[in-house]
C-alpha positions as CSV (number, residue, x, y, z in Angstrom):
1,X,-0.2,0.1,0.1
2,X,1.2,3.4,-1.2
3,X,1.0,5.0,2.0
4,X,1.1,8.6,3.3
5,X,4.6,8.3,4.7
6,X,6.0,6.3,2.2
7,X,4.7,9.9,-0.3
8,X,6.5,11.5,1.5
9,X,9.7,9.8,1.9
10,X,9.5,9.4,-2.3
11,X,9.3,13.4,-2.5
12,X,12.1,14.7,0.0
13,X,14.2,11.5,-1.9
14,X,13.3,12.7,-5.7
15,X,14.7,16.0,-3.8
16,X,17.6,15.2,-2.2
17,X,19.1,13.0,-5.7
18,X,18.1,15.9,-7.8
19,X,20.5,18.5,-5.5
20,X,22.9,15.8,-5.8
21,X,23.0,15.6,-9.2
22,X,23.0,19.4,-9.2
23,X,26.0,20.4,-7.5
24,X,27.6,17.1,-8.9
25,X,26.9,17.7,-13.1
26,X,26.3,21.5,-12.3
27,X,24.4,21.7,-14.8
28,X,22.0,24.7,-15.9
29,X,19.4,24.1,-17.8
30,X,17.2,27.2,-19.3
31,X,14.4,28.3,-17.0
32,X,11.0,26.8,-18.4
33,X,9.2,30.2,-17.3
34,X,9.8,32.5,-19.7
35,X,6.1,34.1,-19.8
36,X,6.0,38.1,-19.1
37,X,2.7,38.7,-16.5
38,X,2.0,42.0,-14.7
39,X,4.5,40.4,-11.8
40,X,7.4,41.1,-14.1
41,X,5.9,44.3,-15.6
42,X,8.4,47.3,-14.8
43,X,6.2,49.8,-13.0
44,X,6.0,52.4,-16.4
45,X,4.6,49.3,-18.0
46,X,2.1,48.4,-15.3
47,X,0.5,52.3,-15.0
48,X,-0.6,51.3,-18.5
49,X,-1.9,48.4,-18.4
50,X,-5.3,47.1,-17.7
51,X,-6.2,44.2,-16.0
52,X,-8.8,41.8,-14.6
53,X,-8.9,43.3,-10.8
54,X,-10.2,41.3,-7.9
55,X,-11.7,44.3,-7.0
56,X,-13.8,45.5,-10.1
57,X,-16.1,44.0,-13.0
58,X,-14.9,45.9,-15.7
59,X,-11.4,46.1,-16.9
60,X,-9.2,49.0,-15.2
61,X,-5.5,50.6,-14.7
62,X,-4.2,49.3,-11.5
63,X,-4.2,52.8,-10.3
64,X,-8.2,53.3,-10.8
65,X,-8.8,50.2,-9.0
66,X,-11.4,51.3,-6.8
67,X,-10.5,49.9,-3.1
68,X,-7.8,49.2,-0.9
69,X,-6.2,45.8,-2.5
70,X,-2.8,44.1,-0.9
71,X,-1.5,41.2,-3.2
72,X,0.8,38.6,-2.3
73,X,2.8,37.1,-4.1
74,X,4.5,33.8,-5.3
75,X,8.0,35.6,-4.5
76,X,6.3,36.9,-1.1
77,X,4.9,33.8,-0.4
78,X,8.3,31.1,-0.2
79,X,10.1,34.3,1.0
80,X,7.8,34.4,4.4
81,X,8.6,30.8,5.4
82,X,4.7,30.8,5.7
83,X,3.1,27.4,7.8
84,X,-0.3,28.8,6.4
85,X,-2.8,31.1,5.1
86,X,-3.1,32.7,8.9
87,X,0.9,33.1,9.3
88,X,0.9,34.9,5.5
89,X,-1.4,36.6,5.5
90,X,-0.9,38.5,9.1
91,X,2.9,38.9,8.0
92,X,1.8,41.1,4.9
93,X,-2.0,42.9,5.0
94,X,-1.7,45.9,6.5
95,X,-4.2,45.7,9.6
96,X,-5.9,42.2,9.6
97,X,-5.2,40.7,13.0
98,X,-5.3,36.7,13.4
99,X,-6.6,35.6,16.9
100,X,-6.9,31.7,18.6
101,X,-11.1,30.4,19.7
102,X,-11.7,27.7,22.1
103,X,-13.4,25.5,20.4
104,X,-13.6,26.9,17.1
105,X,-11.1,27.5,14.2
106,X,-9.3,30.2,14.1
107,X,-10.0,33.5,13.3
108,X,-9.1,36.0,10.7
109,X,-10.3,39.9,11.0
110,X,-10.0,43.1,9.4
111,X,-10.0,46.6,10.4
112,X,-11.8,45.6,13.9
113,X,-14.2,42.8,12.4
114,X,-13.9,39.4,12.6
115,X,-15.8,36.5,12.5
116,X,-14.8,34.1,9.2
117,X,-18.5,34.3,8.2
118,X,-17.7,38.3,7.9
119,X,-15.4,37.3,4.4
120,X,-15.1,35.8,1.5
121,X,-12.8,32.8,1.0
122,X,-12.2,32.8,-2.9
123,X,-9.8,30.3,-5.2
124,X,-9.7,31.3,-9.0
125,X,-12.6,33.7,-8.3
126,X,-14.6,31.0,-7.1
127,X,-15.7,31.5,-3.4
128,X,-15.3,28.6,-1.3
129,X,-16.4,29.1,1.8
130,X,-18.8,27.3,3.9
131,X,-23.0,28.2,4.4
132,X,-24.1,25.0,7.2
133,X,-22.1,26.9,10.0
134,X,-19.1,28.4,10.0
135,X,-18.0,30.6,6.8
136,X,-14.6,30.0,5.8
137,X,-12.9,27.2,6.8
138,X,-10.8,25.6,3.7
139,X,-7.3,26.5,2.9
140,X,-6.7,28.9,5.6
141,X,-4.7,26.0,8.1
142,X,-3.3,23.9,5.2
143,X,0.9,24.2,5.3
144,X,0.7,23.6,1.4
145,X,1.2,26.6,-0.4
146,X,3.1,25.3,-3.2
147,X,0.0,25.6,-6.2
148,X,-1.0,29.2,-5.4
149,X,0.5,31.9,-7.5
150,X,-0.7,35.0,-5.9
151,X,-3.4,36.0,-3.6
152,X,-4.9,39.7,-3.6
153,X,-6.9,40.5,-1.0
154,X,-9.8,43.4,-1.1
155,X,-9.8,45.1,2.3
156,X,-13.2,47.1,3.1
157,X,-16.7,45.5,2.1
158,X,-16.9,43.6,-1.5
159,X,-20.3,42.9,-1.9
160,X,-21.2,44.2,-4.4
161,X,-18.9,41.8,-6.6
162,X,-19.2,39.1,-4.9
163,X,-22.4,39.0,-3.0
164,X,-23.1,38.1,0.6
165,X,-20.7,37.6,3.7
166,X,-18.5,40.0,2.2
167,X,-18.1,42.5,5.0
168,X,-14.4,42.9,6.1
169,X,-12.6,41.9,2.9
170,X,-12.3,39.1,-0.3
171,X,-9.3,37.0,0.0
172,X,-8.7,35.4,-3.5
173,X,-6.1,32.8,-3.8
174,X,-4.7,32.7,-8.0
175,X,-3.2,29.5,-8.7
176,X,-0.8,28.9,-11.2
177,X,-2.0,27.4,-14.4
178,X,0.3,26.3,-18.0
179,X,0.6,30.8,-18.8
180,X,2.2,30.9,-15.4
181,X,3.9,28.0,-14.6
182,X,6.1,25.4,-16.9
183,X,7.9,22.4,-15.9
184,X,8.1,20.4,-13.0
185,X,9.1,21.3,-9.7
186,X,9.5,19.4,-6.6
187,X,9.5,20.9,-2.8
188,X,10.1,19.5,0.2
189,X,9.3,21.3,3.9
190,X,9.8,20.0,7.5
191,X,9.8,22.0,10.8
192,X,11.3,21.6,13.9
193,X,9.8,22.0,17.9
194,X,6.5,23.6,16.1
195,X,6.8,20.0,13.8
196,X,5.8,19.6,11.1
197,X,6.8,17.6,7.3
198,X,5.3,18.8,4.0
199,X,5.9,17.3,0.1
200,X,4.5,19.2,-2.9
201,X,4.8,18.9,-6.7
202,X,3.8,20.5,-9.5
203,X,3.8,20.1,-13.9
204,X,3.2,22.8,-16.0
205,X,3.2,22.6,-19.8
206,X,1.8,24.1,-22.9
207,X,0.4,22.2,-25.5
208,X,1.7,21.8,-28.9
209,X,-0.4,24.2,-30.5
210,X,0.5,26.9,-27.9
211,X,-3.6,28.0,-27.6
212,X,-3.5,26.3,-24.1
213,X,-2.0,23.6,-21.9
214,X,-2.3,22.1,-17.9
215,X,-1.1,22.8,-14.4
216,X,-1.1,19.8,-12.2
217,X,0.1,19.9,-8.1
218,X,-0.6,17.9,-5.4
219,X,0.9,18.2,-1.6
220,X,1.2,16.1,1.6
221,X,1.9,16.9,5.1
222,X,1.9,16.0,8.8
223,X,1.6,18.3,11.3
224,X,2.4,18.1,14.4
225,X,2.8,21.0,16.6
226,X,4.4,21.7,18.7
227,X,4.4,20.5,22.8
228,X,3.3,21.8,26.4
229,X,6.5,23.5,27.1
230,X,7.7,25.3,23.8
231,X,4.0,26.8,23.3
232,X,2.4,26.9,26.7
233,X,-1.3,27.6,28.1
234,X,-1.5,30.3,30.2
235,X,-4.8,31.6,32.6
236,X,-5.4,34.2,34.4
237,X,-6.8,32.7,37.5
238,X,-5.3,29.8,40.1
239,X,-6.7,26.6,39.7
240,X,-7.6,25.2,44.1
241,X,-5.0,22.6,45.2
242,X,-8.0,20.2,45.2
243,X,-8.7,20.0,41.5
244,X,-7.5,17.1,40.0
245,X,-4.9,16.5,37.4
246,X,-4.4,20.3,37.2
247,X,-4.2,21.2,40.4
248,X,-1.7,24.3,42.3
249,X,-1.5,25.9,39.0
250,X,-1.3,29.4,39.2
251,X,-2.5,32.3,37.4
252,X,0.5,33.1,34.8
253,X,1.8,29.4,35.5
254,X,2.0,27.2,32.2
255,X,-0.9,25.0,32.9
256,X,0.2,21.0,33.0
257,X,-2.0,18.9,32.1
258,X,-1.7,15.4,30.1
259,X,-5.1,16.3,28.2
260,X,-3.5,19.8,26.7
261,X,-2.9,19.1,22.8
262,X,0.0,19.9,20.9
263,X,0.1,23.1,19.6
264,X,-1.3,22.8,15.9
265,X,-1.8,19.3,15.8
266,X,-3.9,18.7,13.2
267,X,-7.9,17.3,13.3
268,X,-7.7,13.5,13.8
269,X,-3.9,13.2,13.5
270,X,-4.9,13.2,9.9
271,X,-2.5,14.2,7.5
272,X,-2.8,17.6,5.2
273,X,-4.0,17.3,1.7
274,X,-4.4,19.5,-1.3
275,X,-4.8,18.7,-4.6
276,X,-5.2,20.5,-8.4
277,X,-5.6,20.3,-12.0
278,X,-6.2,23.2,-14.8
279,X,-6.7,22.4,-18.0
280,X,-7.2,25.7,-20.1
281,X,-7.6,25.5,-23.5
282,X,-8.2,28.7,-26.1
283,X,-11.6,30.6,-24.6
284,X,-12.4,26.9,-21.7
285,X,-11.4,27.0,-18.0
286,X,-11.8,23.8,-16.3
287,X,-10.5,23.4,-13.1
288,X,-10.7,20.5,-10.3
289,X,-9.4,20.9,-6.1
290,X,-9.4,19.1,-3.5
291,X,-8.4,20.3,0.0
292,X,-9.0,18.1,3.3
293,X,-7.6,19.8,6.6
294,X,-8.6,20.7,9.7
295,X,-6.8,21.3,14.1
296,X,-7.1,20.1,17.5
297,X,-8.2,23.4,19.5
298,X,-6.7,24.6,22.7
299,X,-8.8,24.2,26.1
300,X,-10.9,26.7,27.0
301,X,-12.2,28.0,30.1
302,X,-15.4,26.1,30.7
303,X,-13.7,23.1,29.6
304,X,-11.2,23.3,32.0
305,X,-12.5,24.5,34.9
306,X,-16.3,22.3,34.9
307,X,-13.4,19.5,35.3
308,X,-11.9,21.2,37.8
309,X,-14.1,22.8,39.8
310,X,-16.4,20.1,39.7
311,X,-19.4,20.5,37.7
312,X,-18.7,18.8,34.1
313,X,-17.6,15.7,32.6
314,X,-14.3,14.5,33.8
315,X,-13.1,13.1,30.4
316,X,-10.5,15.4,29.2
317,X,-8.3,13.1,26.8
318,X,-9.1,14.5,23.9
319,X,-9.1,18.7,23.1
320,X,-11.9,20.7,21.1
321,X,-11.5,19.9,17.2
322,X,-12.3,20.6,14.1
323,X,-11.4,18.3,9.8
324,X,-13.1,19.3,6.8
325,X,-12.8,18.1,3.5
326,X,-13.7,19.6,0.5
327,X,-14.0,18.5,-3.7
328,X,-14.4,21.5,-6.2
329,X,-15.2,21.3,-9.9
330,X,-15.0,24.5,-12.2
331,X,-15.7,25.1,-15.9
332,X,-15.8,28.8,-17.8
333,X,-15.6,29.7,-21.2
334,X,-15.5,33.2,-22.3
335,X,-17.5,34.4,-25.7
336,X,-16.4,36.9,-27.8
337,X,-19.4,38.1,-29.4
338,X,-17.4,41.5,-30.9
339,X,-14.2,43.7,-30.5
340,X,-15.3,45.1,-27.8
341,X,-18.8,42.7,-26.1
342,X,-18.1,39.3,-24.0
343,X,-19.7,36.8,-21.9
344,X,-18.8,35.3,-19.5
345,X,-20.2,31.8,-18.5
346,X,-19.4,29.7,-15.7
347,X,-20.2,26.7,-14.0
348,X,-19.0,25.5,-11.0
349,X,-19.7,22.2,-8.2
350,X,-18.2,22.0,-4.5
351,X,-19.1,19.8,-1.5
352,X,-17.6,20.5,1.2
353,X,-18.0,18.3,4.9
354,X,-17.3,18.8,7.8
355,X,-17.1,17.3,11.6
356,X,-16.2,19.1,15.2
357,X,-16.1,18.1,18.2
358,X,-16.6,20.1,21.4
359,X,-15.4,19.2,25.0
360,X,-14.7,14.9,23.6
361,X,-18.8,15.0,22.2
362,X,-19.4,14.9,18.4
363,X,-21.4,17.4,18.4
364,X,-21.5,18.7,14.0
365,X,-20.8,16.2,11.4
366,X,-22.9,16.7,8.1
367,X,-22.5,17.9,4.1
368,X,-23.1,20.3,2.2
369,X,-23.3,20.4,-2.0
370,X,-23.3,23.8,-4.0
371,X,-24.2,23.7,-7.9
372,X,-23.0,26.8,-8.7
373,X,-23.7,28.8,-12.2
374,X,-23.0,32.4,-13.0
375,X,-23.2,34.4,-16.9
376,X,-21.2,37.8,-17.0
377,X,-21.8,40.5,-20.2
378,X,-18.6,42.8,-20.5
379,X,-19.5,45.7,-23.1
380,X,-17.5,48.5,-23.9
381,X,-19.6,51.0,-25.7
382,X,-16.7,54.0,-26.2
383,X,-13.2,54.7,-24.7
384,X,-14.8,56.6,-21.9
385,X,-17.5,53.6,-21.4
386,X,-17.1,50.1,-19.5
387,X,-20.5,47.9,-19.0
388,X,-20.8,45.0,-16.8
389,X,-23.7,42.7,-15.7
390,X,-24.1,39.4,-14.8
391,X,-26.3,36.8,-13.1
392,X,-25.4,34.3,-10.8
393,X,-27.7,31.2,-9.4
394,X,-26.6,29.2,-6.2
395,X,-28.9,25.5,-5.1
396,X,-27.4,24.5,-1.9
397,X,-28.5,20.7,-0.6
398,X,-27.8,20.6,3.4
399,X,-28.1,18.3,6.0
400,X,-26.8,15.5,4.0
401,X,-24.7,12.6,6.2
402,X,-21.2,13.4,6.3
403,X,-19.3,11.0,3.3
404,X,-16.9,8.7,5.7
405,X,-15.8,10.3,9.0
406,X,-15.1,7.5,11.5
407,X,-17.5,8.0,13.6
408,X,-20.4,9.0,11.5
409,X,-23.4,8.3,12.3
410,X,-25.9,7.2,9.6
411,X,-27.4,11.6,9.4
412,X,-26.3,14.6,9.7
413,X,-26.1,16.6,12.6
414,X,-25.7,20.3,13.8
415,X,-25.3,21.4,17.7
416,X,-27.9,24.5,16.6
417,X,-30.6,21.0,16.7
418,X,-29.6,19.5,19.9
419,X,-28.3,22.7,22.5
420,X,-28.7,21.5,25.4
421,X,-28.3,17.8,25.6
422,X,-23.9,17.0,24.9
423,X,-25.0,13.6,25.0
424,X,-27.5,12.7,22.3
425,X,-27.4,14.6,19.8
426,X,-31.0,15.4,17.5
427,X,-30.7,14.2,13.5
428,X,-30.4,17.3,11.0
429,X,-33.1,18.0,8.8
430,X,-32.5,17.3,5.1
431,X,-33.5,20.5,3.1
432,X,-32.4,22.9,-0.2
433,X,-31.9,26.3,-0.2
434,X,-31.5,28.9,-4.0
435,X,-29.4,32.1,-3.6
436,X,-30.0,34.2,-6.7
437,X,-28.3,37.4,-7.8
438,X,-28.4,40.4,-10.6
439,X,-25.3,42.4,-10.4
440,X,-23.9,45.1,-12.7
441,X,-20.6,47.8,-13.0
442,X,-20.4,51.1,-14.7
443,X,-17.2,53.2,-15.1
444,X,-16.7,55.7,-16.7
445,X,-13.1,57.4,-17.8
446,X,-14.7,61.1,-17.3
447,X,-11.3,62.2,-18.9
448,X,-8.0,61.6,-17.8
449,X,-7.9,62.9,-14.2
450,X,-11.5,61.9,-13.2
451,X,-13.0,58.3,-13.3
452,X,-16.0,56.9,-11.6
453,X,-16.6,53.4,-10.6
454,X,-21.3,53.1,-10.0
455,X,-22.0,49.4,-9.4
456,X,-24.8,47.2,-7.3
457,X,-25.9,43.8,-6.5
458,X,-28.9,42.4,-5.9
459,X,-29.4,39.1,-3.7
460,X,-32.7,37.2,-2.9
461,X,-32.0,33.7,-0.5
462,X,-34.6,31.2,0.1
463,X,-35.0,32.7,3.9
464,X,-34.2,36.1,3.4
465,X,-35.4,39.3,1.6
466,X,-33.6,40.8,-1.0
467,X,-30.4,41.5,-0.3
468,X,-29.0,45.0,-1.5
469,X,-25.2,45.9,-2.0
470,X,-24.4,49.5,-4.1
471,X,-21.1,50.5,-4.0
472,X,-20.0,54.4,-5.2
473,X,-15.9,54.9,-5.9
474,X,-14.4,58.4,-7.2
475,X,-11.0,58.2,-8.5
476,X,-9.0,61.2,-8.8
477,X,-5.3,61.8,-10.2
478,X,-4.3,65.4,-10.7
479,X,-0.4,63.8,-11.8
480,X,1.6,61.5,-12.6
481,X,2.4,60.4,-9.0
482,X,-0.9,61.3,-6.8
483,X,-4.6,59.1,-6.7
484,X,-7.3,59.5,-4.8
485,X,-10.5,57.2,-3.8
486,X,-13.5,58.0,-2.3
487,X,-15.5,54.8,-1.8
488,X,-19.2,54.5,-0.2
489,X,-20.1,50.5,0.2
490,X,-23.1,49.5,1.6
491,X,-22.2,45.1,2.2
492,X,-24.5,42.2,3.7
493,X,-24.3,39.1,4.9
494,X,-27.3,36.6,5.7
495,X,-27.3,34.2,8.6
496,X,-25.6,30.9,8.8
497,X,-27.8,28.1,6.3
498,X,-28.9,26.3,9.8
499,X,-29.7,29.4,11.4
500,X,-32.1,30.2,8.7
501,X,-33.6,27.4,8.6
502,X,-34.3,26.5,12.1
503,X,-35.8,30.0,12.2
504,X,-38.2,29.4,9.6
505,X,-39.2,26.2,11.1
506,X,-39.8,28.3,14.5
507,X,-42.2,30.7,12.5
508,X,-39.9,33.3,11.7
509,X,-40.2,34.4,8.4
510,X,-37.1,35.4,6.4
511,X,-34.9,36.3,8.2
512,X,-32.6,40.2,8.2
513,X,-29.2,40.3,7.1
514,X,-26.3,42.2,8.5
515,X,-25.7,45.5,7.3
516,X,-22.6,47.8,6.7
517,X,-22.3,51.0,5.8
518,X,-18.9,52.8,5.5
519,X,-16.7,55.2,3.3
520,X,-12.9,55.4,3.1
521,X,-10.4,58.0,1.7
522,X,-7.6,57.0,-0.1
523,X,-4.3,58.3,-0.8
524,X,-1.6,56.7,-3.1
525,X,1.6,57.8,-4.8
526,X,4.6,56.7,-6.5
527,X,6.8,59.4,-4.9
528,X,9.5,57.4,-7.5
529,X,10.4,54.4,-9.6
530,X,11.7,52.7,-5.8
531,X,9.0,54.7,-3.5
532,X,5.2,53.5,-3.2
533,X,3.1,55.2,-0.2
534,X,-0.6,54.8,0.9
535,X,-2.7,55.9,3.3
536,X,-6.5,55.1,4.4
537,X,-9.0,56.7,6.5
538,X,-12.3,54.8,6.8
539,X,-15.2,54.8,9.0
540,X,-18.0,52.5,9.6
541,X,-20.9,54.7,10.4
542,X,-23.5,52.2,10.7
543,X,-22.7,48.2,11.2
544,X,-26.1,46.6,11.8
545,X,-25.0,43.2,13.3
546,X,-27.1,40.1,13.4
547,X,-26.9,36.8,15.7
548,X,-28.9,33.4,16.8
549,X,-30.0,34.2,20.0
550,X,-30.7,29.9,21.7
551,X,-33.5,29.9,23.6
552,X,-33.7,26.6,25.1
553,X,-34.3,24.0,22.2
554,X,-34.9,26.4,19.8
555,X,-33.9,29.8,18.4
556,X,-34.0,32.8,16.5
557,X,-32.4,35.4,14.3
558,X,-31.7,38.3,16.5
559,X,-30.5,41.8,16.0
560,X,-27.9,42.1,18.5
561,X,-27.3,46.0,18.3
562,X,-25.2,48.7,15.9
563,X,-21.2,49.2,16.2
564,X,-19.7,52.0,14.7
565,X,-16.1,52.5,14.4
566,X,-12.9,54.6,12.0
567,X,-9.3,54.0,11.4
568,X,-6.4,54.7,9.3
569,X,-3.6,52.9,7.6
570,X,-0.3,54.0,6.5
571,X,1.4,52.1,3.9
572,X,5.4,52.5,3.0
573,X,7.3,50.4,0.0
574,X,10.8,50.4,-0.6
575,X,11.9,48.6,-4.0
576,X,15.4,48.3,-5.9
577,X,17.1,45.5,-7.3
578,X,18.4,44.6,-4.5
579,X,16.5,45.2,-1.8
580,X,12.8,45.6,-0.6
581,X,11.0,46.6,2.4
582,X,7.6,46.9,3.4
583,X,5.7,48.6,6.0
584,X,2.2,49.4,7.2
585,X,0.5,50.5,10.5
586,X,-3.1,50.3,10.8
587,X,-5.6,51.9,14.1
588,X,-9.1,51.0,14.8
589,X,-11.3,53.4,17.4
590,X,-15.0,52.1,18.2
591,X,-16.7,55.2,18.6
592,X,-20.0,54.1,19.6
593,X,-21.9,50.5,20.6
594,X,-25.3,50.6,20.6
595,X,-27.0,47.1,22.3
596,X,-30.1,45.8,21.8
597,X,-32.0,45.3,25.2
598,X,-32.1,42.0,26.4
599,X,-29.0,40.8,24.0
600,X,-25.7,40.3,25.6
601,X,-22.6,40.4,23.3
602,X,-18.7,39.3,23.8
603,X,-17.5,42.6,21.1
604,X,-17.0,45.2,23.7
605,X,-18.0,46.1,27.3
606,X,-18.9,49.1,26.1
607,X,-22.2,48.8,26.2
608,X,-21.8,47.6,29.9
609,X,-20.1,50.8,30.8
610,X,-16.4,49.4,31.1
611,X,-14.3,51.1,28.6
612,X,-14.8,51.6,25.1
613,X,-12.6,49.4,23.2
614,X,-13.0,46.3,21.0
615,X,-12.8,43.4,22.6
616,X,-10.4,41.7,20.5
617,X,-8.8,44.1,19.0
618,X,-5.3,45.5,18.7
619,X,-6.2,48.8,18.1
620,X,-2.2,49.3,16.7
621,X,-0.8,47.3,14.7
622,X,2.5,47.3,12.8
623,X,4.1,45.3,10.0
624,X,7.3,45.2,8.8
625,X,9.0,42.9,5.8
626,X,12.5,43.8,4.5
627,X,14.6,41.5,1.8
628,X,17.9,41.7,0.6
629,X,19.3,39.9,-2.1
630,X,23.4,39.6,-0.4
631,X,24.4,38.5,-3.7
632,X,23.8,36.4,-6.9
633,X,23.4,32.9,-4.1
634,X,21.9,34.5,-0.9
635,X,19.1,36.1,0.3
636,X,17.7,37.5,3.3
637,X,14.2,37.9,4.7
638,X,12.3,39.1,7.6
639,X,9.2,40.5,9.0
640,X,8.0,41.6,12.5
641,X,4.4,41.8,13.4
642,X,3.6,43.9,17.0
643,X,0.0,43.7,18.0
644,X,0.4,46.6,20.0
645,X,-1.9,46.2,22.7
646,X,-5.4,44.5,24.2
647,X,-7.3,47.2,26.3
648,X,-10.9,46.4,24.8
649,X,-9.7,42.6,26.3
650,X,-8.7,43.9,29.5
651,X,-12.6,45.2,30.1
652,X,-14.1,42.8,28.3
653,X,-12.2,41.0,31.2
654,X,-13.0,43.1,33.6
655,X,-16.8,42.9,33.0
656,X,-16.7,38.7,32.5
657,X,-15.6,38.9,36.4
658,X,-18.8,40.0,37.5
659,X,-21.5,38.5,35.2
660,X,-20.2,34.9,34.6
661,X,-20.9,32.9,37.3
662,X,-19.5,30.1,38.7
663,X,-15.9,31.0,36.8
664,X,-12.9,31.7,39.0
665,X,-11.9,35.1,39.3
666,X,-9.2,36.8,37.1
667,X,-6.3,37.5,39.4
668,X,-6.0,41.1,41.0
669,X,-3.9,43.7,38.6
670,X,-3.2,40.7,35.9
671,X,-1.9,42.1,32.7
672,X,0.1,39.8,30.9
673,X,-2.7,38.5,29.1
674,X,-3.6,42.1,27.6
675,X,0.3,43.1,26.7
676,X,0.7,43.5,23.0
677,X,2.3,40.3,21.0
678,X,5.4,40.5,18.6
679,X,5.9,37.9,16.4
680,X,9.7,37.9,14.3
681,X,10.8,35.6,11.4
682,X,14.2,35.0,10.3
683,X,15.3,33.5,6.4
684,X,18.2,33.0,3.9
685,X,17.2,31.2,0.6
686,X,20.3,30.2,-1.3
687,X,20.6,29.3,-4.8
688,X,23.4,27.1,-5.1
689,X,22.4,26.9,-9.1
690,X,19.6,28.0,-11.0
691,X,17.5,25.3,-10.3
692,X,17.7,24.6,-6.6
693,X,16.5,26.8,-3.8
694,X,17.5,26.3,0.0
695,X,15.4,27.8,2.7
696,X,15.5,28.2,6.2
697,X,13.3,30.3,8.2
698,X,13.2,30.5,12.3
699,X,10.1,31.4,13.4
700,X,8.8,33.7,16.2
701,X,12.1,34.1,17.7
702,X,11.9,36.9,20.3
703,X,10.0,33.9,22.3
704,X,13.4,32.8,22.4
705,X,14.2,35.5,25.1
706,X,10.4,35.5,26.6
707,X,7.3,33.3,25.8
708,X,4.9,35.9,26.2
709,X,6.2,38.2,23.5
710,X,4.5,35.4,21.2
711,X,1.8,35.2,22.8
712,X,-1.6,34.5,20.3
713,X,-5.3,35.6,22.3
714,X,-8.4,34.1,21.8
715,X,-11.4,35.9,21.3
716,X,-13.8,36.0,24.4
717,X,-11.1,36.1,26.5
718,X,-11.0,36.2,30.3
719,X,-7.3,36.7,30.2
720,X,-5.9,33.1,28.9
721,X,-3.7,33.1,26.1
722,X,-1.7,30.1,24.1
723,X,2.4,31.0,23.3
724,X,3.1,30.4,19.8
725,X,6.7,28.2,19.6
726,X,9.9,29.5,18.7
727,X,10.9,27.6,15.8
728,X,13.1,26.1,13.1
729,X,11.5,25.0,9.1
730,X,13.9,23.9,6.2
731,X,12.4,23.7,2.6
732,X,14.4,21.8,-0.4
733,X,13.1,23.3,-3.9
734,X,13.7,21.8,-7.4
735,X,12.9,22.5,-10.8
736,X,13.4,20.7,-13.6
């Protein structure tokens, strides 16, 4: 049997043999990637070429794109040594934060807005979000990143383009294809302290007719994570001496307990897997993709203290954990009707399978299937006007039995159907929903200094009323160097499918969507050929939040309240032939929060009269990346991220001390959990030949001095956190 360990061994052996051959024979074949895309162009070329952007429906020049967009290239991915999308985006995206969760997957947030249902994750423009329970789930935790050509992160609302759920941002992963990768490449990676192993293979080839080609990628890994000593979990209160296996643990000391998992360990210890195949032929684009991932969580306060204080379960042999697998097929076709008129067609099928354990009981295990179709007409009637109009239909089959988890029963199940029972989980109903969408955009080049974008989208879900997402942007280019962008938009989000269904069954009818109204002013300046500057000021002046209100064994969609915040982002990029330096600083501040009567929230303690900051957010975030080509063979890479402190989390802890009965009290004077987080990575890349690259990366190196510097906080924290381990990673990449 060809086991996963054998596959890893073959990948490592192949790379080592290639390395030996390269050194001994000094082979120097020509680089087969001679195609030129926008990432190879000069600044002058980029200024004048029109591109298809993740932030528009119509083609436009890069400087006119009506959004703050961060693009992470394949070169930056390799330079970072990132072990997941979490880590990669945390390094490069201004004002983005990554935070842990006690019984769900980790969260990413932007500009003060957390939640995986509040942003969309795309692959080649196709939304990959899970819709039943969670949101953006797949792809993010995988150590396998070798298939990615670049990632566009549209910072800010995006519902006018991509539909419900694009509240805080849109993350669009663009894979390699036959035009951007030709040849064969093998990569092996491994890590120490935070232990992992990965093998990746990719191959791209053009057809003889040169009107298309194919790209293949396969990756498999094993992620064991870091042990308790290297990645300690810290609590903000004392455990009593008579409290079982955690007896005598004091606030601030590493928790000692045999049930605590290794930090970063995969779900069920199953190896992460990613497969991707793509064929382009003429106007056709077809691809298929499969991913499998998931992580074991860390012990949450309720889980641990319920045992320690004698009022909960006694089995602490397994942590909270979640796992998923996703399979997607996509077919796209571009029909050219005339020189300035064309239609894009797309059809796709997507399957997602999910399971989750909370406090050692399987709470969720189900599958959802989606059938998706899209048509987009693009028309340029004149040099001044560009128009795009389209429609989408999404049909979802929900509540399907999970296809093969080891302990799966004969029915799908979800915690929402049995919220009051930890032992008996009722079957999840089987149902179907439809989402009908109409959208469009008009780009008007008034003159060489003024351009406007007007767009809107209408979405109708089976269990919601019509959702409306308009967008208006004005772009002013007074000089060749300066660009001003004023953008107003509304984004929407419907509740998750299980909540919409449960609300309808309870007689609640259609559910109201979440709405975010925002305005942003952005300034960009190309100071010279080496220096780019940018600044954004944004205001979320009306964020109408919705949530799920569980009442006994039933529940309903609830208006939580209205959040209002503002902030700014400063960015600078300096680049020469040998040096690249990118710096950013983001600031986000809550200025008002109205809480609906009778509803509770952990977003902020402000409604309770304690503080005026967001509970899970560091108001100030600074990021710095530096790359220097020392010579033709050696390159130095580094990154530093600073979360300057969590005053809102401290306020939330003070509120929780007085409001949550049954939990221990946070130790008087506790500060450690609310101080800043500091993450420093240093790396070297060595190219002994044109074909071979060897990389070494040190992660979270400040933790060598003090592990608290590397802490990663939890959403809804009671002052507890877990430190990320200082670690080492190496990689070998050989291109045939």
